[in-house]
C-alpha positions, 0 to 999 in steps of 0.5 A: 184717472178721474174715476180713480180719484173720485172713487176714493170719495165714494163718488162716480163721475155722474155722481160728481156731476150731480154734486157739482150742479147742486152745490151751485144751483140747488134746489132743483127739480129732477128735470132741471137737474137732468138738463144741467147734467146732460142726461135723461130724467129716467137715468138720473132718477136712479142715480139720485135714489142711490145718492139719497140712500147714501145721504148725499141729497135730499128732496123737499116739496116745491111750490106745487105739492107734486113738485120735488126739489133736490138739494145737498145734505151736509154730507153731500156738501162735504163729499162734493168739496172733497171730490172737487179737490180730487178732480182739480188735482187730477186735472193738474196732473193731466196738464203736467203730464200731457200739456195744455195744448194736447188737453185742449185738443182732447177736449175739443175732440170729445166735444165733437164726439159728444155732439155727433153721439147726441145727434138724431140722424132723423134731423139730417136733411134729406139729400137727393142723390142724382143718378149719373144718368140724369146729370 
């Protein structure tokens, strides 16, 4: 539902996340933006390049000449506002259709899945398994 609502404004969910963060915190470096959006820098750089081509974001030089900072263009601000309205309307529809309690359960489940998906198995402690013969 969110995909369909945002598509009417030419925006994907990832693009919407970038627009939302930059509308609140710009200008940001690509690394800082990747941290806020919760993705890696390489993946985000491709998204940002498409957004630059669509005149949604622009880059400016930072304090260090090698540093580039991202912010929204006027078209980006307009698109972010329209997409935010579509997102909020979709959220209202979902709440009306499924109820607040069910949506809260869904969000909790998704947060759990996101945590598990982002967990590195190498971070787990080694658990020494004892043989039944050495009990």
